[in-house]
Each structure stands twice: as structure tokens, then as C-alpha cells.
N, CA, C and O atoms as a GROMACS GRO file, in nm:
protein
  348
    1MET      N    1  33.657  -9.161   1.980
    1MET     CA    2  33.778  -9.242   2.049
    1MET      C    3  33.929  -9.344   1.965
    1MET      O    4  34.052  -9.351   1.962
    2LEU      N    5  33.779  -9.419   1.900
    2LEU     CA    6  33.840  -9.520   1.891
    2LEU      C    7  34.015  -9.458   1.852
    2LEU      O    8  34.038  -9.341   1.886
    3PRO      N    9  34.142  -9.543   1.776
    3PRO     CA   10  34.170  -9.625   1.839
    3PRO      C   11  34.218  -9.640   2.054
    3PRO      O   12  34.289  -9.700   2.135
    4THR      N   13  34.159  -9.580   2.045
    4THR     CA   14  34.233  -9.577   2.209
    4THR      C   15  34.089  -9.650   2.288
    4THR      O   16  34.098  -9.751   2.358
    5ILE      N   17  33.993  -9.598   2.267
    5ILE     CA   18  33.910  -9.618   2.387
    5ILE      C   19  33.762  -9.676   2.252
    5ILE      O   20  33.702  -9.636   2.151
    6ARG      N   21  33.768  -9.755   2.316
    6ARG     CA   22  33.606  -9.865   2.149
    6ARG      C   23  33.486  -9.826   2.287
    6ARG      O   24  33.508  -9.773   2.396
    7HIS      N   25  33.378  -9.868   2.238
    7HIS     CA   26  33.257  -9.861   2.295
    7HIS      C   27  33.208  -9.971   2.382
    7HIS      O   28  33.183 -10.064   2.305
    8ASN      N   29  33.180 -10.006   2.506
    8ASN     CA   30  33.238 -10.076   2.613
    8ASN      C   31  33.319 -10.104   2.716
    8ASN      O   32  33.304 -10.136   2.834
    9ASP      N   33  33.406 -10.086   2.647
    9ASP     CA   34  33.518 -10.022   2.724
    9ASP      C   35  33.516  -9.913   2.852
    9ASP      O   36  33.477  -9.797   2.834
   10TYR      N   37  33.558  -9.957   2.971
   10TYR     CA   38  33.506  -9.868   3.123
   10TYR      C   39  33.668  -9.839   3.134
   10TYR      O   40  33.773  -9.888   3.094
   11LEU      N   41  33.616  -9.708   3.228
   11LEU     CA   42  33.748  -9.577   3.235
   11LEU      C   43  33.753  -9.590   3.339
   11LEU      O   44  33.663  -9.579   3.423
   12LEU      N   45  33.907  -9.627   3.356
   12LEU     CA   46  33.870  -9.473   3.572
   12LEU      C   47  33.903  -9.336   3.566
   12LEU      O   48  34.004  -9.277   3.527
   13THR      N   49  33.794  -9.298   3.614
   13THR     CA   50  33.877  -9.136   3.597
   13THR      C   51  33.846  -9.085   3.713
   13THR      O   52  33.751  -9.130   3.778
   14PHE      N   53  33.932  -8.972   3.761
   14PHE     CA   54  33.928  -8.910   3.884
   14PHE      C   55  33.915  -8.714   3.859
   14PHE      O   56  33.963  -8.653   3.763
   15LYS      N   57  33.856  -8.668   3.946
   15LYS     CA   58  33.779  -8.615   3.915
   15LYS      C   59  33.906  -8.457   3.935
   15LYS      O   60  33.964  -8.444   4.043
   16VAL      N   61  33.932  -8.355   3.824
   16VAL     CA   62  34.005  -8.256   3.856
   16VAL      C   63  33.945  -8.096   3.775
   16VAL      O   64  33.863  -8.058   3.692
   17LYS      N   65  34.074  -8.033   3.885
   17LYS     CA   66  34.025  -7.880   3.837
   17LYS      C   67  34.093  -7.821   3.777
   17LYS      O   68  34.085  -7.699   3.788
   18LYS      N   69  34.199  -7.882   3.679
   18LYS     CA   70  34.261  -7.772   3.614
   18LYS      C   71  34.285  -7.933   3.545
   18LYS      O   72  34.301  -8.036   3.611
   19ILE      N   73  34.283  -7.916   3.330
   19ILE     CA   74  34.276  -7.952   3.272
   19ILE      C   75  34.472  -7.901   3.157
   19ILE      O   76  34.552  -7.812   3.129
   20GLU      N   77  34.437  -8.046   3.138
   20GLU     CA   78  34.553  -8.119   3.078
   20GLU      C   79  34.578  -8.097   2.883
   20GLU      O   80  34.479  -8.145   2.829
   21LYS      N   81  34.707  -8.025   2.749
   21LYS     CA   82  34.600  -8.004   2.683
   21LYS      C   83  34.670  -8.226   2.657
   21LYS      O   84  34.776  -8.286   2.675
   22LYS      N   85  34.578  -8.250   2.625
   22LYS     CA   86  34.627  -8.411   2.505
   22LYS      C   87  34.551  -8.501   2.671
   22LYS      O   88  34.532  -8.621   2.690
   23SER      N   89  34.534  -8.423   2.731
   23SER     CA   90  34.444  -8.636   2.782
   23SER      C   91  34.344  -8.605   2.801
   23SER      O   92  34.305  -8.491   2.776
   24ILE      N   93  34.284  -8.683   2.843
   24ILE     CA   94  34.143  -8.825   2.795
   24ILE      C   95  34.057  -8.726   2.867
   24ILE      O   96  34.110  -8.726   2.978
   25ILE      N   97  33.956  -8.641   2.873
   25ILE     CA   98  33.860  -8.608   3.000
   25ILE      C   99  33.704  -8.654   2.930
   25ILE      O  100  33.644  -8.635   2.824
   26VAL      N  101  33.689  -8.703   3.021
   26VAL     CA  102  33.456  -8.747   3.007
   26VAL      C  103  33.390  -8.611   3.117
   26VAL      O  104  33.421  -8.599   3.236
   27SER      N  105  33.315  -8.541   3.058
   27SER     CA  106  33.222  -8.412   3.094
   27SER      C  107  33.079  -8.452   3.046
   27SER      O  108  33.050  -8.491   2.933
   28PHE      N  109  32.988  -8.433   3.159
   28PHE     CA  110  32.867  -8.413   3.137
   28PHE      C  111  32.808  -8.331   3.090
   28PHE      O  112  32.790  -8.223   3.145
   29LEU      N  113  32.760  -8.364   2.970
   29LEU     CA  114  32.641  -8.195   2.932
   29LEU      C  115  32.483  -8.264   3.038
   29LEU      O  116  32.445  -8.353   3.113
   30ASP      N  117  32.436  -8.119   2.955
   30ASP     CA  118  32.258  -8.029   3.074
   30ASP      C  119  32.203  -8.193   3.035
   30ASP      O  120  32.242  -8.256   3.134
   31ASP      N  121  32.136  -8.288   2.948
   31ASP     CA  122  32.071  -8.352   2.905
   31ASP      C  123  32.125  -8.454   3.042
   31ASP      O  124  32.037  -8.500   3.115
   32LYS      N  125  32.180  -8.465   3.053
   32LYS     CA  126  32.245  -8.599   3.101
   32LYS      C  127  32.300  -8.713   2.996
   32LYS      O  128  32.273  -8.829   3.028
   33ARG      N  129  32.374  -8.691   2.874
   33ARG     CA  130  32.501  -8.788   2.873
   33ARG      C  131  32.539  -8.735   2.945
   33ARG      O  132  32.508  -8.666   3.043
   34PHE      N  133  32.721  -8.818   2.821
   34PHE     CA  134  32.884  -8.745   2.922
   34PHE      C  135  32.920  -8.788   2.741
   34PHE      O  136  32.899  -8.839   2.631
   35ILE      N  137  32.942  -8.765   2.770
   35ILE     CA  138  33.124  -8.753   2.621
   35ILE      C  139  33.260  -8.737   2.657
   35ILE      O  140  33.300  -8.652   2.737
   36VAL      N  141  33.378  -8.871   2.563
   36VAL     CA  142  33.449  -8.851   2.602
   36VAL      C  143  33.536  -8.811   2.498
   36VAL      O  144  33.523  -8.819   2.376
   37LYS      N  145  33.615  -8.772   2.561
   37LYS     CA  146  33.701  -8.642   2.414
   37LYS      C  147  33.911  -8.606   2.515
   37LYS      O  148  33.964  -8.606   2.626
   38ARG      N  149  33.943  -8.585   2.368
   38ARG     CA  150  34.068  -8.537   2.416
   38ARG      C  151  34.098  -8.463   2.441
   38ARG      O  152  33.989  -8.416   2.407
   39VAL      N  153  34.187  -8.321   2.501
   39VAL     CA  154  34.151  -8.182   2.514
   39VAL      C  155  34.246  -8.125   2.386
   39VAL      O  156  34.364  -8.099   2.408
   40LYS      N  157  34.218  -8.116   2.320
   40LYS     CA  158  34.325  -7.962   2.206
   40LYS      C  159  34.366  -7.945   2.166
   40LYS      O  160  34.442  -7.982   2.077
   41ASP      N  161  34.310  -7.822   2.248
   41ASP     CA  162  34.383  -7.638   2.313
   41ASP      C  163  34.307  -7.673   2.450
   41ASP      O  164  34.234  -7.761   2.496
   42ILE      N  165  34.387  -7.508   2.501
   42ILE     CA  166  34.304  -7.469   2.609
   42ILE      C  167  34.380  -7.348   2.614
   42ILE      O  168  34.498  -7.323   2.587
   43SER      N  169  34.242  -7.248   2.675
   43SER     CA  170  34.282  -7.119   2.743
   43SER      C  171  34.254  -7.119   2.835
   43SER      O  172  34.221  -7.219   2.899
   44GLU      N  173  34.258  -6.926   2.901
   44GLU     CA  174  34.229  -6.894   3.049
   44GLU      C  175  34.058  -6.954   3.122
   44GLU      O  176  34.032  -7.006   3.231
   45ASN      N  177  33.959  -6.911   2.987
   45ASN     CA  178  33.872  -6.939   3.004
   45ASN      C  179  33.779  -7.113   2.896
   45ASN      O  180  33.689  -7.186   2.939
   46PHE      N  181  33.817  -7.117   2.822
   46PHE     CA  182  33.789  -7.216   2.736
   46PHE      C  183  33.919  -7.336   2.729
   46PHE      O  184  34.037  -7.315   2.759
   47PHE      N  185  33.869  -7.443   2.689
   47PHE     CA  186  33.902  -7.599   2.636
   47PHE      C  187  33.826  -7.580   2.473
   47PHE      O  188  33.722  -7.526   2.438
   48THR      N  189  33.962  -7.673   2.375
   48THR     CA  190  33.842  -7.691   2.314
   48THR      C  191  33.853  -7.878   2.270
   48THR      O  192  33.933  -7.925   2.350
   49LEU      N  193  33.809  -7.972   2.190
   49LEU     CA  194  33.794  -8.092   2.182
   49LEU      C  195  33.858  -8.196   2.104
   49LEU      O  196  33.954  -8.125   2.075
   50SER      N  197  33.878  -8.277   2.060
   50SER     CA  198  33.832  -8.370   1.949
   50SER      C  199  33.872  -8.531   2.011
   50SER      O  200  33.894  -8.581   2.121
   51SER      N  201  33.868  -8.572   1.886
   51SER     CA  202  33.903  -8.713   1.852
   51SER      C  203  34.015  -8.798   1.812
   51SER      O  204  34.095  -8.766   1.723
   52ASP      N  205  34.019  -8.899   1.875
   52ASP     CA  206  34.124  -8.933   1.818
   52ASP      C  207  34.142  -8.999   1.669
   52ASP      O  208  34.242  -9.014   1.600
   53ASN      N  209  34.023  -9.026   1.650
   53ASN     CA  210  33.994  -9.064   1.532
   53ASN      C  211  33.902  -8.962   1.428
   53ASN      O  212  33.788  -8.915   1.435
   54LYS      N  213  34.030  -8.950   1.314
   54LYS     CA  214  33.958  -8.807   1.252
   54LYS      C  215  33.853  -8.841   1.194
   54LYS      O  216  33.746  -8.798   1.238
   55MET      N  217  33.854  -8.935   1.066
   55MET     CA  218  33.721  -8.968   1.055
   55MET      C  219  33.555  -8.924   1.096
   55MET      O  220  33.456  -8.872   1.044
   56THR      N  221  33.604  -8.988   1.238
   56THR     CA  222  33.446  -9.003   1.312
   56THR      C  223  33.466  -8.850   1.387
   56THR      O  224  33.442  -8.847   1.508
   57GLU      N  225  33.491  -8.778   1.348
   57GLU     CA  226  33.466  -8.660   1.489
   57GLU      C  227  33.267  -8.592   1.535
   57GLU      O  228  33.154  -8.586   1.486
   58SER      N  229  33.313  -8.572   1.607
   58SER     CA  230  33.154  -8.501   1.671
   58SER      C  231  33.165  -8.388   1.676
   58SER      O  232  33.260  -8.310   1.682
   59GLU      N  233  33.010  -8.375   1.671
   59GLU     CA  234  32.958  -8.171   1.750
   59GLU      C  235  33.082  -8.159   1.826
   59GLU      O  236  33.163  -8.074   1.788
   60PHE      N  237  33.098  -8.201   1.884
   60PHE     CA  238  33.216  -8.077   2.069
   60PHE      C  239  33.273  -8.131   1.991
   60PHE      O  240  33.243  -8.250   1.998
   61CYS      N  241  33.369  -8.106   1.888
   61CYS     CA  242  33.522  -8.140   1.816
   61CYS      C  243  33.555  -7.969   1.799
   61CYS      O  244  33.481  -7.935   1.707
   62ASN      N  245  33.608  -7.884   1.831
   62ASN     CA  246  33.679  -7.800   1.828
   62ASN      C  247  33.550  -7.651   1.782
   62ASN      O  248  33.536  -7.570   1.691
   63GLN      N  249  33.452  -7.704   1.972
   63GLN     CA  250  33.334  -7.657   1.988
   63GLN      C  251  33.432  -7.544   2.139
   63GLN      O  252  33.533  -7.588   2.194
   64LYS      N  253  33.413  -7.499   2.151
   64LYS     CA  254  33.463  -7.394   2.298
   64LYS      C  255  33.420  -7.451   2.385
   64LYS      O  256  33.326  -7.480   2.312
   65PHE      N  257  33.381  -7.526   2.530
   65PHE     CA  258  33.336  -7.504   2.663
   65PHE      C  259  33.411  -7.475   2.751
   65PHE      O  260  33.533  -7.492   2.753
   66SER      N  261  33.322  -7.416   2.855
   66SER     CA  262  33.385  -7.356   2.939
   66SER      C  263  33.470  -7.465   3.081
   66SER      O  264  33.430  -7.567   3.138
   67ALA      N  265  33.586  -7.390   3.095
   67ALA     CA  266  33.696  -7.472   3.215
   67ALA      C  267  33.665  -7.452   3.347
   67ALA      O  268  33.731  -7.495   3.442
   68ASN      N  269  33.549  -7.377   3.355
   68ASN     CA  270  33.380  -7.354   3.475
   68ASN      C  271  33.358  -7.522   3.520
   68ASN      O  272  33.348  -7.557   3.638
   69LYS      N  273  33.354  -7.599   3.424
   69LYS     CA  274  33.238  -7.710   3.443
   69LYS      C  275  33.372  -7.792   3.550
   69LYS      O  276  33.490  -7.762   3.567
   70ILE      N  277  33.283  -7.907   3.609
   70ILE     CA  278  33.327  -8.013   3.606
   70ILE      C  279  33.337  -8.150   3.519
   70ILE      O  280  33.248  -8.209   3.457
   71PHE      N  281  33.496  -8.183   3.538
   71PHE     CA  282  33.464  -8.287   3.434
   71PHE      C  283  33.605  -8.359   3.558
   71PHE      O  284  33.650  -8.323   3.667
   72TYR      N  285  33.637  -8.494   3.445
   72TYR     CA  286  33.715  -8.608   3.470
   72TYR      C  287  33.811  -8.628   3.400
   72TYR      O  288  33.799  -8.631   3.278
   73LYS      N  289  33.929  -8.646   3.462
   73LYS     CA  290  34.058  -8.705   3.389
   73LYS      C  291  34.010  -8.894   3.346
   73LYS      O  292  33.949  -8.956   3.433
   74ALA      N  293  34.039  -8.953   3.234
   74ALA     CA  294  34.067  -9.086   3.198
   74ALA      C  295  34.157  -9.074   3.248
   74ALA      O  296  34.202  -8.959   3.252
   75VAL      N  297  34.246  -9.206   3.328
   75VAL     CA  298  34.402  -9.263   3.357
   75VAL      C  299  34.382  -9.390   3.240
   75VAL      O  300  34.439  -9.383   3.132
   76LEU      N  301  34.281  -9.521   3.284
   76LEU     CA  302  34.278  -9.601   3.240
   76LEU      C  303  34.141  -9.644   3.148
   76LEU      O  304  34.049  -9.564   3.129
   77ALA      N  305  34.141  -9.790   3.091
   77ALA     CA  306  33.982  -9.787   3.004
   77ALA      C  307  34.084  -9.969   3.046
   77ALA      O  308  34.198 -10.017   3.049
   78TYR      N  309  33.959  -9.999   3.068
   78TYR     CA  310  33.917 -10.169   3.107
   78TYR      C  311  33.897 -10.205   2.988
   78TYR      O  312  33.827 -10.124   2.928
   79ARG      N  313  33.944 -10.336   2.896
   79ARG     CA  314  33.832 -10.386   2.868
   79ARG      C  315  33.810 -10.527   2.816
   79ARG      O  316  33.883 -10.583   2.733
   80TYR      N  317  33.716 -10.572   2.866
   80TYR     CA  318  33.736 -10.728   2.898
   80TYR      C  319  33.745 -10.813   2.765
   80TYR      O  320  33.709 -10.762   2.660
   81PRO      N  321  33.786 -10.923   2.768
   81PRO     CA  322  33.862 -10.994   2.839
   81PRO      C  323  33.974 -11.012   2.911
   81PRO      O  324  34.043 -11.111   2.884
   82PHE      N  325  34.019 -10.914   3.027
   82PHE     CA  326  34.154 -10.839   3.079
   82PHE      C  327  34.281 -10.749   3.045
   82PHE      O  328  34.399 -10.759   3.076
   83LYS      N  329  34.201 -10.649   2.961
   83LYS     CA  330  34.332 -10.610   2.833
   83LYS      C  331  34.277 -10.489   2.939
   83LYS      O  332  34.158 -10.465   2.958
   84PHE      N  333  34.376 -10.426   2.996
   84PHE     CA  334  34.424 -10.204   3.066
   84PHE      C  335  34.494 -10.138   2.968
   84PHE      O  336  34.586 -10.209   2.928
   85ASN      N  337  34.490 -10.075   2.935
   85ASN     CA  338  34.576  -9.948   2.886
   85ASN      C  339  34.479  -9.843   2.958
   85ASN      O  340  34.361  -9.810   2.968
   86LEU      N  341  34.688  -9.795   3.026
   86LEU     CA  342  34.634  -9.696   3.071
   86LEU      C  343  34.694  -9.550   2.964
   86LEU      O  344  34.765  -9.553   2.864
   87LEU      N  345  34.648  -9.465   3.015
   87LEU     CA  346  34.572  -9.350   2.849
   87LEU      C  347  34.643  -9.200   2.928
   87LEU      O  348  34.630  -9.090   2.874
   0.00000   0.00000   0.00000
């Protein structure tokens, strides 16, 4: 998610029931990993994700994910020392 979010940034997130296009979300996968991506497109029951850095898109980009999953919206990134970034 460079340049918006870097490795070791801390994110302030809120659990949401409805996602919005272009928001940054955190979603947990079944194997206890999580992904941080931007919402690219939304349909009735699915949404697709993208990365802010088009040179390093991952396996999760452009796949359909169920909108019924639990996910969190990132609203603030904290980078040491003392740098805050509203998302």
C-alpha cells in the first residue's frame, strides 16, 4: 500500500457493516493473516480490492470478496516518530 501505508505503520480501524468505494479496509483471512487494501469496486454481494502501488499488486487485487465478511475501515495511520496520516 505504499506510499499511503508503509511497513510498521500502526492503523486505527473501526468495524463497519457497509464498505465504501476507495476506502482502505483491513480484512482477516481464514489462515489468520490479514490484508490491507483499497476498495476498488462494489457490487451487491461482492467487492474487489486494489493496491495504491500499481507496481506491486498482490494476489488479492482484482479478486471478488464476499461483502458479508467482517472487515475494518482504516481511518488513521501512525508512523514513528510522531507522524499521523488521515486516510
